[in-house]
C-alpha positions as CSV (number, residue, x, y, z in Angstrom):
1,X,0.0,0.0,0.0
2,X,2.9,2.4,0.9
3,X,4.2,1.9,-2.6
4,X,1.0,2.6,-4.3
5,X,-0.3,-0.9,-5.0
6,X,-3.8,-2.1,-4.2
7,X,-3.7,-5.5,-2.3
8,X,-7.1,-6.4,-3.7
9,X,-5.3,-7.0,-7.1
10,X,-3.0,-9.6,-5.6
11,X,-2.9,-13.2,-4.4
12,X,-2.0,-13.8,-0.8
13,X,0.6,-16.5,-0.3
14,X,0.8,-17.5,3.4
15,X,3.5,-19.8,4.7
16,X,5.1,-20.9,8.0
17,X,3.2,-22.8,10.7
18,X,0.7,-20.0,11.5
19,X,0.4,-18.2,8.1
20,X,-2.3,-20.5,6.6
21,X,-4.2,-20.5,9.9
22,X,-4.9,-16.8,9.9
23,X,-4.6,-16.0,6.2
24,X,-8.4,-16.2,5.6
25,X,-9.0,-13.5,8.2
26,X,-6.3,-11.2,6.8
27,X,-7.3,-11.7,3.2
28,X,-10.9,-10.8,4.0
29,X,-9.9,-7.7,5.9
30,X,-7.7,-6.5,3.0
31,X,-10.3,-7.4,0.3
32,X,-8.1,-10.0,-1.2
33,X,-10.1,-12.7,-3.0
34,X,-7.6,-15.4,-3.6
35,X,-5.2,-17.3,-1.3
36,X,-2.6,-19.7,-2.5
37,X,-1.0,-22.1,0.0
38,X,2.1,-23.9,-1.2
39,X,3.0,-27.5,-0.3
40,X,4.7,-27.9,3.0
41,X,4.2,-24.2,4.0
42,X,6.1,-24.7,7.3
43,X,9.3,-25.3,5.3
44,X,8.6,-22.7,2.5
45,X,11.2,-20.2,3.8
46,X,13.8,-22.9,4.0
47,X,13.0,-24.1,0.5
48,X,13.3,-20.5,-0.8
49,X,16.8,-20.1,0.8
50,X,17.9,-23.3,-1.1
51,X,16.7,-22.2,-4.5
52,X,17.2,-18.4,-4.5
53,X,19.8,-16.9,-6.8
54,X,23.0,-15.3,-5.4
55,X,23.0,-11.5,-5.2
56,X,25.6,-8.9,-4.9
57,X,24.7,-5.3,-4.5
58,X,26.6,-2.1,-5.1
59,X,25.5,1.5,-4.8
60,X,26.9,5.0,-5.2
61,X,25.6,8.3,-4.0
62,X,26.2,11.1,-6.5
63,X,23.7,13.9,-7.0
64,X,23.4,14.2,-10.8
65,X,20.9,16.6,-12.4
66,X,19.4,15.0,-15.4
67,X,19.6,18.3,-17.3
68,X,23.2,18.6,-18.3
69,X,24.2,15.0,-18.2
70,X,24.0,12.3,-20.9
71,X,23.0,8.7,-21.1
72,X,26.6,7.7,-21.6
73,X,27.6,9.5,-18.4
74,X,25.0,7.5,-16.4
75,X,25.9,4.3,-18.2
76,X,29.6,4.7,-17.2
77,X,28.7,5.0,-13.5
78,X,26.4,1.9,-13.7
79,X,29.0,-0.1,-15.6
80,X,31.7,0.5,-13.0
81,X,29.4,-0.7,-10.2
82,X,28.4,-3.7,-12.3
83,X,32.0,-4.8,-12.9
84,X,32.8,-4.7,-9.3
85,X,29.6,-6.7,-8.3
86,X,30.1,-9.3,-11.1
87,X,33.7,-9.9,-10.1
88,X,32.5,-11.1,-6.6
89,X,30.1,-13.6,-8.2
90,X,32.9,-14.9,-10.5
91,X,35.0,-15.4,-7.4
92,X,32.1,-17.5,-6.0
93,X,32.6,-19.9,-8.9
94,X,29.3,-18.9,-10.7
95,X,29.7,-19.3,-14.5
96,X,29.6,-16.1,-16.4
97,X,26.7,-17.3,-18.6
98,X,24.6,-17.5,-15.4
99,X,25.2,-13.9,-14.5
100,X,23.0,-10.8,-15.0
101,X,22.6,-7.4,-13.6
102,X,19.7,-5.1,-12.7
103,X,20.1,-1.3,-12.4
104,X,18.0,1.1,-10.4
105,X,18.3,4.9,-10.0
106,X,17.2,6.7,-6.9
107,X,15.5,9.8,-8.3
108,X,13.8,12.8,-7.0
109,X,12.6,16.3,-7.9
110,X,15.2,18.9,-7.2
111,X,14.7,20.1,-3.6
112,X,13.0,16.9,-2.3
113,X,14.6,15.0,0.6
114,X,13.5,11.5,-0.5
115,X,14.1,9.4,-3.6
116,X,12.1,6.9,-5.6
117,X,13.8,3.8,-7.0
118,X,13.4,3.6,-10.8
119,X,14.4,0.6,-12.9
120,X,16.9,1.5,-15.6
121,X,16.7,-1.0,-18.5
122,X,18.9,0.8,-21.0
123,X,21.0,3.8,-21.5
124,X,22.1,3.9,-25.1
125,X,21.0,7.4,-26.2
126,X,18.9,10.5,-25.4
127,X,15.6,8.7,-25.9
128,X,16.6,6.3,-23.1
129,X,17.2,9.3,-20.8
130,X,13.8,10.7,-21.6
131,X,12.3,7.3,-20.9
132,X,14.1,7.2,-17.5
133,X,12.6,10.6,-16.6
134,X,9.1,9.4,-17.6
135,X,9.5,6.2,-15.5
136,X,10.4,8.5,-12.6
137,X,7.3,10.6,-13.0
138,X,5.1,7.5,-13.3
139,X,6.7,5.9,-10.2
140,X,6.3,9.2,-8.2
141,X,2.6,9.3,-9.2
142,X,2.0,5.7,-8.2
143,X,3.7,6.1,-4.8
144,X,2.6,9.6,-3.8
145,X,-0.4,10.3,-5.9
146,X,1.0,13.2,-7.9
147,X,3.8,14.2,-10.2
148,X,5.5,17.5,-11.2
149,X,6.6,17.2,-14.8
150,X,7.8,20.8,-15.0
151,X,10.2,20.3,-12.1
152,X,13.9,19.5,-12.6
153,X,14.8,15.9,-11.9
154,X,18.0,14.5,-10.5
155,X,19.6,11.1,-9.8
156,X,20.7,10.9,-6.2
157,X,22.1,7.4,-6.1
158,X,23.0,4.5,-8.4
159,X,22.2,1.0,-7.4
160,X,23.2,-2.3,-9.1
161,X,22.2,-5.8,-8.2
162,X,24.3,-8.6,-9.8
163,X,22.5,-11.9,-9.9
164,X,24.1,-15.4,-10.2
165,X,21.4,-17.8,-11.3
166,X,21.5,-21.3,-9.8
167,X,19.8,-24.4,-11.1
168,X,16.2,-24.8,-9.9
169,X,14.5,-28.1,-9.1
170,X,11.6,-29.2,-11.3
171,X,8.3,-29.0,-9.6
172,X,6.4,-32.2,-10.0
173,X,3.0,-32.0,-11.5
174,X,0.2,-34.4,-10.7
175,X,-2.7,-35.5,-12.9
176,X,-6.2,-34.4,-11.7
177,X,-8.1,-37.1,-10.0
178,X,-5.2,-39.3,-9.3
179,X,-4.4,-40.6,-5.8
180,X,-6.8,-40.9,-2.8
181,X,-9.7,-38.6,-2.5
182,X,-11.6,-39.3,0.8
183,X,-15.3,-38.7,0.7
184,X,-15.4,-37.8,4.3
185,X,-13.1,-36.1,6.7
186,X,-11.2,-38.1,9.3
187,X,-12.6,-36.1,12.2
188,X,-15.3,-33.7,13.2
189,X,-14.2,-31.1,15.8
190,X,-15.7,-28.1,17.4
191,X,-14.2,-24.8,16.6
192,X,-15.1,-21.1,17.3
193,X,-15.3,-18.6,14.5
194,X,-16.6,-15.9,16.8
195,X,-16.4,-15.1,20.5
196,X,-19.3,-17.2,21.7
197,X,-20.6,-19.9,19.4
198,X,-18.9,-23.2,18.6
199,X,-19.7,-25.3,15.5
200,X,-18.9,-28.7,14.2
201,X,-16.1,-28.5,11.7
202,X,-14.7,-31.2,9.4
203,X,-11.0,-31.9,9.8
204,X,-9.1,-33.1,6.7
205,X,-5.6,-34.5,6.3
206,X,-3.7,-32.6,3.5
207,X,-1.8,-35.7,2.5
208,X,-5.1,-37.3,1.6
209,X,-6.2,-34.6,-0.9
210,X,-5.6,-35.2,-4.5
211,X,-5.6,-32.7,-7.4
212,X,-9.1,-31.6,-8.1
213,X,-10.4,-32.1,-4.5
214,X,-12.7,-29.4,-3.2
215,X,-13.5,-28.4,0.3
216,X,-16.1,-26.1,1.6
217,X,-15.6,-23.9,4.7
218,X,-15.7,-23.8,7.6
219,X,-13.1,-26.6,7.7
220,X,-9.6,-27.4,9.0
221,X,-6.9,-29.0,6.9
222,X,-4.0,-30.4,8.9
223,X,-0.4,-31.4,7.9
224,X,2.9,-31.9,9.6
225,X,4.2,-28.4,9.3
226,X,1.1,-26.2,9.4
227,X,-2.7,-26.0,9.8
228,X,-5.0,-24.5,7.2
229,X,-8.2,-22.9,8.4
230,X,-11.1,-22.3,5.9
231,X,-13.4,-19.7,7.4
232,X,-17.2,-19.7,6.9
233,X,-18.1,-18.8,3.3
234,X,-14.6,-19.8,1.9
235,X,-13.9,-22.8,-0.2
236,X,-10.7,-24.4,-1.3
237,X,-9.4,-26.6,-4.2
238,X,-6.2,-28.5,-4.8
239,X,-4.3,-27.7,-8.0
240,X,-2.1,-29.9,-10.1
241,X,1.0,-29.1,-8.0
242,X,-0.8,-29.9,-4.7
243,X,-1.0,-26.2,-3.8
244,X,-4.3,-25.3,-2.1
245,X,-6.2,-22.3,-3.6
246,X,-8.7,-20.7,-1.4
247,X,-11.5,-18.4,-2.7
248,X,-12.5,-15.6,-0.3
249,X,-15.9,-14.0,-0.5
250,X,-15.8,-10.2,-1.1
């Protein structure tokens, strides 16, 4: 929200032991209509650490008015930062063909005391410099709700992220309808969805749910690393990768 994005346009991905338990409440409060719960959510962070790419970052603060500079001048600053960051990845034995860089410029209107990070895809000529300024205006509008196209623009800092891509495991896909699909839950348990009234709630084992399975809330889905709660009015389905997709009523 602080960056100008509407959470209602996104899917909520909860993980950890508690995330899938309270996600239905948070999504409803934020107006999010779709929740996607990955397999083994309790180990989702650990899985991410094992498959994430290696990053090296470099930055340089140098106040540079856009008027009076050239795309080549800015490119030279970024190139020097990139060379330094990439060298660190090479020393980590990452093949050069697996390396890439991403550039961002911290930009502001002259006289402001804060910057907005703007992606810099290319700096080959004057048209790229004009595009960079336009990107800044758009980013400022999105984040703060206004822009000032007549004001002078300056780059305050130069930021480079060098990325070393590592191999990713293939995610297994399951055919819909394969595997067990229990017709009844393994247990009925009382649960409270308000402060005073308990109701009987079906409890399912996640390992028993095959692709294509659908569950109506209120319900509880248990697994070794987490517990998923479907609140009244919500319903869930299992996709081909054994993720659980929950639809939340608006």
